[in-house]
C-alpha positions in Angstrom: 0.0 0.0 0.0 2.9 2.3 0.6 3.8 2.3 -3.1 0.3 3.6 -4.0 0.6 6.4 -1.5 4.0 7.4 -2.7 2.6 8.5 -6.1 4.2 5.7 -8.1 2.8 6.0 -11.7 2.0 2.9 -13.6 3.3 4.1 -16.9 6.7 5.3 -17.8 5.9 6.0 -21.5 2.7 7.8 -22.4 0.6 5.7 -24.8 -1.1 7.9 -27.4 -2.1 5.3 -30.0 -5.6 4.1 -29.1 -4.9 0.6 -30.5 -1.8 0.3 -28.4 -3.6 1.6 -25.3 -6.4 -0.9 -25.8 -3.9 -3.8 -26.2 -2.0 -2.6 -23.2 -5.2 -2.6 -21.1 -6.2 -6.0 -22.5 -2.9 -7.5 -21.5 -3.1 -6.2 -18.0 -6.8 -7.2 -17.7 -5.9 -10.7 -18.8 -3.2 -10.8 -16.1 -5.7 -9.6 -13.5 -8.2 -12.3 -14.5 -5.5 -14.9 -14.3 -4.5 -13.7 -10.8 -8.1 -13.8 -9.7 -8.4 -17.3 -11.0 -6.2 -18.3 -8.1 -9.4 -18.3 -6.1 -11.5 -20.3 -8.6 -12.5 -20.4 -12.2 -15.4 -19.5 -14.4 -18.2 -17.9 -12.4 -16.0 -17.2 -9.4 -13.7 -15.0 -11.6 -16.7 -13.4 -13.3 -18.1 -12.5 -9.9 -14.8 -11.1 -8.7 -14.4 -8.9 -11.8 -18.0 -7.8 -11.4 -17.3 -6.7 -7.8 -14.1 -4.9 -8.9 -16.0 -3.0 -11.5 -19.3 -2.4 -9.8 -18.4 -1.9 -6.2 -14.8 -0.6 -6.5 -15.1 1.3 -9.8 -12.1 -0.5 -11.3 -12.6 -0.3 -15.1 -10.9 -3.3 -16.8 -10.8 -1.3 -20.0 -8.4 1.2 -18.4 -6.9 -1.0 -15.7 -3.2 -0.3 -16.7 -3.7 3.3 -15.6 -5.4 2.5 -12.3 -3.2 0.0 -10.5 -3.4 2.0 -7.3 -7.2 1.7 -7.5 -6.9 -2.0 -8.2 -4.6 -2.4 -5.2 -7.1 -0.7 -2.9 -10.0 -2.8 -4.2 -8.0 -6.0 -3.7 -7.2 -5.0 -0.2 -10.8 -4.3 0.6 -11.9 -7.6 -1.1 -9.2 -9.9 0.2 -7.7 -8.2 3.2 -4.3 -9.6 4.1 -4.5 -12.0 1.1 -4.5 -9.1 -1.4 -0.7 -9.4 -1.7 -1.2 -13.0 -3.0 -3.5 -11.9 -5.7 -1.1 -9.1 -6.6 1.7 -11.6 -6.9 -0.3 -13.8 -9.1 -1.2 -10.9 -11.3 2.5 -10.0 -11.6 3.4 -13.6 -12.4 0.8 -13.7 -15.1 1.8 -10.4 -16.6 5.5 -11.3 -16.5 4.7 -14.6 -18.2 2.8 -12.7 -21.0 5.8 -10.4 -21.4 8.4 -13.2 -21.2 10.2 -11.7 -18.3 10.9 -12.9 -14.7 8.4 -11.1 -12.5 10.2 -11.8 -9.3 11.0 -8.6 -7.4 9.0 -6.5 -9.9 5.8 -4.7 -9.1 2.8 -4.7 -11.4 3.8 -1.1 -12.3 7.3 -2.2 -13.1 5.9 -4.8 -15.5 3.6 -2.2 -17.1 6.6 0.0 -17.7 8.3 -2.9 -19.5 5.1 -3.3 -21.6 5.0 0.4 -22.3 8.6 0.5 -23.4 8.0 -2.4 -25.8 4.9 -0.6 -27.2 6.9 2.6 -27.6 9.5 0.7 -29.7 6.9 -0.5 -32.2 
């Protein structure tokens, strides 16, 4: 939680191309869904996404720019287990990017994604 309070931004490189931004958010959303699947599959994940979006105003279509909001929502939903979900999200995103996620925050991984997108 300290990271969110310190003003850490999720993006190092501004994404101005709408297609790249949509793909960026889709990749992060996929990692979030994979992380939530740690608690179950199918309807369980759908229910958790529904709660994130409806009760905590976490929009999966702009998730990459709202990691602090995601972190707060996970903390409210899972309490002390929120760090487990965050770790699973980070592992999933790292796997998608083909990088080792150990020791990297979700924001660090999004910066890697942004840098790759900027190089395209």
